[in-house]
Structures are given as C-alpha cells and as structure tokens.
C-alpha positions in Angstrom: -23.9 58.4 -14.9 -23.6 57.5 -11.2 -25.1 56.8 -8.0 -25.8 59.4 -5.4 -26.4 58.3 -1.8 -29.7 59.6 -0.4 -29.9 61.3 3.0 -30.5 59.3 6.0 -34.3 58.8 6.4 -34.9 59.7 2.8 -37.1 56.7 2.4 -39.6 57.9 4.7 -39.7 61.4 3.3 -41.6 63.0 0.4 -38.8 62.0 -2.0 -39.9 58.4 -1.8 -42.8 59.2 -3.9 -40.6 60.7 -6.6 -38.5 57.7 -7.2 -39.5 55.9 -10.3 -38.5 52.4 -9.2 -36.6 50.8 -6.4 -34.2 48.0 -7.3 -33.1 45.9 -4.4 -32.2 42.5 -3.1 -34.0 41.9 0.1 -33.1 38.4 0.7 -29.6 37.0 -0.2 -29.1 33.7 1.6 -25.7 32.0 1.9 -26.3 29.8 -1.1 -26.7 32.7 -3.4 -23.5 34.4 -4.5 -24.7 36.7 -7.2 -28.2 37.7 -8.4 -29.3 40.0 -11.3 -32.1 42.7 -10.7 -33.6 45.0 -13.3 -36.7 46.8 -14.4 -39.6 45.3 -16.4 -38.2 47.1 -19.6 -34.6 46.4 -18.7 -33.6 50.2 -18.5 -32.7 52.0 -15.3 -34.2 55.4 -15.5 -32.7 58.6 -14.3 -33.6 59.1 -10.6 -34.2 55.3 -9.9 -33.5 54.0 -6.4 -31.1 51.4 -5.7 -30.8 50.0 -2.2 -27.7 48.2 -1.1 -28.1 45.9 1.8 -25.7 44.9 4.4 -23.1 42.3 3.2 -23.9 43.2 -0.4 -22.1 44.9 -3.3 -24.2 46.5 -6.2 -22.7 46.9 -9.6 -24.7 48.7 -12.3 -24.0 47.0 -15.6 -24.9 47.9 -19.2 -24.2 45.6 -22.0 -20.6 44.9 -20.9 -19.9 48.2 -19.3 -19.8 49.0 -15.6 -21.6 52.3 -14.9 -21.2 52.4 -11.2 -20.9 50.2 -8.1 -21.2 50.4 -4.3 -20.2 48.3 -1.4 -21.6 50.6 1.2 -24.9 49.8 2.8 -27.6 52.5 1.9 -30.1 53.9 -0.4 -28.9 55.5 -3.7 -30.3 57.5 -6.5 -29.2 56.7 -10.1 -28.4 60.0 -11.7 -27.6 60.0 -15.4 -26.0 63.5 -15.1 -23.5 62.7 -12.5 -20.1 61.1 -12.7 -19.7 57.6 -11.2 -19.2 57.6 -7.4 -17.0 54.6 -7.6 -15.6 55.0 -4.1 -18.5 54.0 -2.0 -17.4 51.2 0.5 -14.4 49.0 0.7 -13.9 48.3 -2.9 -13.5 51.9 -4.0 -10.2 51.4 -5.8 -11.3 48.2 -7.4 -14.4 49.9 -8.8 -12.4 52.7 -10.1 -10.2 50.4 -12.1 -13.5 48.7 -13.4 -14.7 52.1 -14.6 -11.5 52.8 -16.4 -11.6 49.4 -18.2 -15.3 49.5 -19.0 -16.4 53.1 -19.7 -19.9 54.1 -20.9 -19.5 55.8 -24.3 -22.8 57.6 -24.3 -24.8 55.1 -26.6 -28.4 54.6 -25.7 -28.8 51.9 -23.2 -30.4 48.6 -24.5 -30.5 46.7 -21.3 -29.3 47.8 -17.8 -29.3 45.7 -14.6 -27.9 45.8 -11.2 -25.9 42.7 -10.0 -25.9 42.1 -6.3 -23.0 40.2 -5.0 -23.0 38.4 -1.5 -19.9 39.4 0.2 -20.6 38.0 3.5 -18.5 35.1 4.8 -20.0 31.8 3.4 -20.1 29.3 6.2 -20.2 25.4 6.5 -18.4 24.2 3.5 -17.2 20.6 4.0 -14.1 19.2 2.4 -12.5 15.7 2.7 -9.6 14.1 0.9 -11.1 11.6 -1.6 -8.0 9.4 -1.4 -5.3 8.9 1.2 -2.5 11.7 0.9 1.1 11.0 1.8 2.6 12.8 4.9 6.0 13.0 6.4 5.5 12.2 10.1 8.3 13.6 12.3 6.6 12.3 15.5 8.0 8.8 14.5 11.5 9.5 13.1 13.5 6.6 11.5 17.3 6.4 11.4 18.8 6.2 7.9 21.7 3.9 8.1 23.3 5.2 4.9 23.4 8.8 5.9 23.4 8.3 9.8 20.6 10.8 10.1 16.9 10.7 11.0 14.1 10.9 8.4 10.5 11.2 8.8 8.1 8.2 8.7 6.1 8.1 5.5 2.4 7.7 6.4 -0.9 8.1 4.5 -3.7 10.0 5.9 -7.4 11.1 5.2 -8.6 14.4 6.5 -12.0 15.9 6.9 -13.0 19.3 7.9 -14.7 22.7 7.1 -13.7 26.0 5.4 -15.4 29.4 4.9 -14.9 31.6 2.0 -16.0 35.1 0.8 -16.1 37.0 -2.5 -13.1 39.4 -2.2 -13.2 40.8 -5.7 -16.7 41.0 -7.2 -15.3 42.2 -10.5 -13.1 39.1 -10.9 -15.9 36.8 -9.7 -18.2 38.2 -12.3 -15.6 38.2 -15.1 -14.1 34.8 -14.4 -17.0 32.8 -12.8 -20.5 34.0 -12.7 -20.7 36.2 -15.9 -24.1 37.8 -16.5 -26.2 34.8 -15.1 -29.5 35.8 -13.7 -28.6 34.0 -10.5 -25.4 32.2 -9.4 -25.6 29.8 -6.5 -22.9 28.4 -4.3 -23.7 24.9 -5.5 -22.6 25.9 -9.0 -19.1 26.4 -7.8 -18.9 24.0 -4.8 -17.1 21.1 -6.3 -14.5 23.4 -8.1 -13.8 25.2 -4.8 -13.6 21.9 -2.9 -11.1 20.5 -5.3 -8.9 23.6 -5.2 -9.2 23.7 -1.4 -7.9 20.2 -1.2 -5.1 21.0 -3.5 -4.1 23.9 -1.4 -4.3 21.7 1.8 -2.0 19.1 0.2 0.5 21.8 -0.4 0.2 22.9 3.3 0.7 19.3 4.3 4.0 19.1 2.4 5.1 22.2 4.3 4.1 21.0 7.7 5.9 17.7 7.2 9.0 19.5 6.0 12.2 20.4 7.7 11.0 23.8 8.7 8.0 22.7 10.7 8.2 18.9 11.5 4.7 18.6 12.8 3.5 15.3 14.1 0.7 13.8 12.1 -1.6 13.4 15.0 -1.1 17.1 15.9 -2.5 18.3 12.6 -6.0 18.9 13.9 -4.6 21.3 16.5 -2.7 23.5 13.9 -5.6 25.3 12.4 -4.0 28.7 12.7 -0.6 27.4 11.4 -2.3 25.7 8.4 -4.1 29.0 7.4 -1.0 31.1 7.9 1.0 28.8 5.7 -1.6 28.8 3.0 -1.7 32.6 3.0 2.0 33.1 3.1 2.7 30.8 0.3 -0.5 31.8 -1.7 -1.5 28.1 -1.9 -5.0 29.3 -2.7 -4.0 31.4 -5.6 -6.4 29.6 -8.1 -9.3 30.7 -5.8 -8.0 34.3 -5.6 -7.8 34.6 -9.3 -11.5 34.0 -9.4 -12.2 36.8 -6.8 -12.6 34.3 -3.9 -10.7 34.3 -0.6 -10.6 31.5 2.0 -11.4 33.1 5.4 -11.0 29.9 7.7 -9.9 26.4 7.3 -10.4 23.8 10.2 -9.3 20.1 10.1 -12.0 18.4 12.3 -10.8 14.8 11.8 -7.7 12.9 10.7 -7.6 9.3 9.9 -4.4 7.0 9.3 -4.7 4.3 6.7 -4.5 0.7 8.2 -1.0 0.3 6.8 0.0 3.5 8.4 -1.6 2.7 11.8 0.4 -0.5 11.7 3.6 1.1 10.9 3.1 3.6 13.9 2.0 0.8 16.3 5.2 -1.3 15.4 7.4 1.7 15.8 6.0 2.5 19.2 6.4 -1.2 20.3 9.9 -1.1 19.1 10.6 1.9 21.4 9.3 -0.2 24.4 11.6 -3.0 25.4 8.9 -4.9 27.2 6.5 -4.4 24.6 8.9 -5.4 21.9 9.7 -8.6 23.8 6.1 -9.4 24.2 5.4 -9.1 20.5 8.4 -11.0 19.4 7.6 -13.8 21.9 4.2 -14.1 20.4 5.6 -14.2 16.9 8.4 -16.8 18.1 5.8 -19.1 19.6 3.7 -18.8 16.5 6.6 -19.7 14.2 7.5 -22.7 16.4 4.0 -24.0 16.4 3.7 -23.7 12.5 6.9 -25.4 12.0 6.0 -28.4 14.4 2.7 -28.8 12.6 4.2 -28.7 9.1 5.7 -32.2 8.8 7.1 -31.8 5.3 8.8 -28.4 6.2 9.7 -28.8 9.8 13.3 -28.9 9.2 13.3 -25.7 7.1 10.8 -24.1 9.6 13.0 -24.7 12.6 16.2 -23.6 10.8 14.4 -20.3 10.0 13.3 -19.9 13.6 16.9 -20.4 14.7 18.1 -18.0 12.1 15.5 -15.3 13.3 16.7 -15.8 16.8 20.5 -15.1 15.9 19.5 -12.1 13.6 17.5 -10.6 16.4 20.6 -10.6 18.8 19.2 -13.4 21.0 15.9 -11.3 21.7 14.2 -14.7 22.0 16.5 -16.0 24.6 14.2 -14.8 27.1 11.1 -16.5 25.7 11.7 -20.0 27.1 8.1 -20.4 28.4 6.9 -19.9 24.9 9.3 -22.4 23.7 8.7 -25.0 26.4 4.9 -24.9 25.6 5.7 -26.1 22.0 8.6 -28.4 22.9 6.3 -31.4 23.6 5.0 -31.2 20.1 8.4 -31.0 18.6 9.5 -34.1 20.7 6.5 -36.1 19.7 7.1 -35.2 16.0 10.7 -36.2 16.2 10.1 -39.6 18.2 7.0 -40.8 16.6 7.1 -39.4 13.2 10.9 -39.6 12.6 11.1 -35.9 11.6 14.6 -34.4 12.2 14.6 -30.9 13.7 17.5 -28.5 13.1 17.7 -25.5 15.4 20.3 -22.8 15.0 20.8 -20.9 18.3 23.4 -19.3 20.7 21.1 -20.0 23.8 22.3 -22.8 25.9 18.9 -23.4 27.3 17.4 -23.8 24.0 20.3 -26.0 22.9 19.8 -28.3 25.8 16.6 -29.7 24.2 18.6 -31.4 21.5 19.9 -34.9 21.3 22.9 -33.7 19.4 24.8 -30.5 19.3 27.0 -29.4 16.4 29.3 -26.4 17.0 30.1 -24.5 13.8 33.2 -22.3 13.5 34.3 -20.4 10.5 31.8 -22.2 8.4 32.7 -25.8 9.3 31.7 -28.2 12.0 34.2 -27.7 14.9 32.9 -30.4 17.3 30.0 -32.6 18.1 28.4 -33.3 21.5 26.0 -36.2 22.0 23.4 -36.0 24.9 24.0 -39.8 25.7 21.3 -40.2 28.4 22.1 -37.1 30.3 19.1 -35.2 31.7 18.3 -31.9 30.2 19.7 -30.1 33.3 23.0 -32.1 33.2 23.1 -31.5 29.4 22.5 -27.8 29.9 25.4 -27.5 32.4 27.7 -29.4 30.0 26.9 -26.9 27.3 27.6 -24.0 29.5 30.9 -25.4 30.5 31.8 -25.8 27.0 30.7 -22.4 26.0 32.7 -20.9 29.0 35.9 -22.7 28.1 35.4 -21.4 24.4 34.9 -17.9 25.7 38.1 -18.0 27.8 40.2 -19.3 24.9 39.3 -16.1 23.0 41.4 -14.2 25.5 44.3 -16.4 25.9 
C-alpha cells in the first residue's frame, strides 16, 4: 500500500471523476498543529485521492501502523497494490524508519485515517520569566580582595520576548505529544513549551554570564543571534526536540532589573565617578548629622558614629564643610541650651575647630588635651593646624 503522486493537472482531467474520495485539509491555521481526516466509514479505499497542501505533512495511519507519508505538496492516489513511496518530501528518511517500525501486516483495515501536520513556522509565541532569574553581570565587575581578581556583579533580571517553533519530526510529535487525537491545537501545548523555553533560556543566561562570553546584562536584548547559537550548540532545547519540535527563532524584547539590582548598579556607577561619589556621601553625611542632632538621647552615639564613618572613608567627608556648617547651629544649640555633650571623631582640622575641647588619642590613650579658651574658630583652627604640623614633623625626626 502506498501513495502515487498524480500528474500535474490531473485534478482537472477525466481522472478526477474516477477518484472515489478526496481527503484533504484545506485550511490549517497556525493554532492547529495536527488534524485527523478520514472517510465516512473510516476506510481509505484503493484509488482514493489525498491532497497535501503547502506547509503540510500527511501520514496515512491504520490502527497503530503507518502505511505511508508525504511532506511534498501535491495530489496523491492511494494504491493498495503499490509499495509505500516513503520518500516524498524533506522527511523521506524519517518516514522510511517509521515504515520499518510500523509495518502493515496484511490484516483487513478496521479504521484508517490521514493525519495532517502543520510544519510551517508557528509565529508570535510570547514568553516571560515568571520570577527574577540570577545573572552574572560583567558590565560591572567587582574586585575580590581575597583572590585579588575581578568577579561579576550578581543581579536579578526579568526578561520578556517572543519565539517561533515548528514541528521538525511529525513521527515524534505524534508518538510523544498528539497521539491520535482528532485535532491537536497549539494552546494544548503552549504552557509546556513556554516552561521549557524559559528553562533553555536560563541555561543560555548562565553561559552568557560565564567567563567565555561575559556579556553585560543590559546588552542581552541585542544578542539575539548569540542566544540562539548557544541554545543550538549546547542543545539546551533538548526536551522540545524529543517531542519533535524545534525552536526557529528566539528574541528578547525587553529586560527589567529588580529594584535591588538597579540600586546595586547605580551605586556602582556612582562609586566610579569621584564627583558623584562625593555628592552622594555628602548627602548621607548631612543627613546623619541632622538625625544625630535631633536625637537628644542618642546624640553622643550618633556623632561618634558620624566621626567613625568619616575616618573609615579616608576623610571623604573632609570636603563637605558646607553640609556640616548647615547643621552646626543645631548642634551648638543642642549643646548649649540642652546640655547635651557631642563627641566627634575626625582627622579634619576644620571640623575639629568647631569643638570646645580637643582630645588627641595616640596608641589608644589620650596623648594631650587642648582647650579652646575663648579663641575664635579661625584662631582655634590655626592652632590645631600648627599642632598637627608639629606632630607630622616629629614622625620624620
């Protein structure tokens, strides 16, 4: 039993009247992946006509047996006396394997049908990561002080885009997915495909963020070809291929960083800009001074913390006197009217000149004490500068 392709123009010839029935699938939209067609009595008679349209595969099926198949557009005659053609179209080798595995043993047919498969590229399939996925962003490397080497910044992203797919192996698709359903639609498989596409994409992200590629996170939407290439080379879409489905294209349309990741990158970029860094720290410093001044019960601890922050930053705040001056009147009022003592730890002579008493600490003990004693701030400042200069000179004697 097999298919014999009719001559060109045979439909319009006298042979048309001799065909007992014509089995066809005139309309196969993108949402239909497989559809069953048969005769009223479920038997395909000798001499029946089977029409295969563009973008279709037709498989003649008989109770678990494959009688013949064709992926070549055209008009065919079903001939019970002929051997299967098997080689019609791009799936010839595959159909031959199907025939060898599912041979017709000569028993009388109980129900026969033609299954038509949609082998066109199925478009406009959307995907999105349901939850943020981790990514190693080499666009913002971080120095690892333990290894003295750079590592990628860990961020989390959400991606959205589209993909296309096609049935690349009708036999696998039928045996693993659709079975012998009367009709199998795209929406029957959409959620499963989307989950497996996202799984494949997550594996691609691991590769793109690895040492071999080091793609910056914000560059991902521009790496469409590279994403597909990595997916193919590493067979990340293997679960789909085992179902007879192949991804044709994959496009990341938008990428969103989580709020925490945005903040990480913003802080990183500010840290790389000296002026931006100073501006950010100035604001933080002024805010800390203000909070400490307004907190009567914790002012002492608050200003100690501010001083420690100043020292730890390598005197980054030594250039923020304007911010400090703006808050100094509040501190002075708090000290004089409320009787609250303020302890400031600093290396900055200008900031130290606001105090009424200065304690020098050396090797963990108080080395000397200086009283302001009615000096103006300017006079007090120069006195501190002289002392600090003398101390510095002694280090080299």
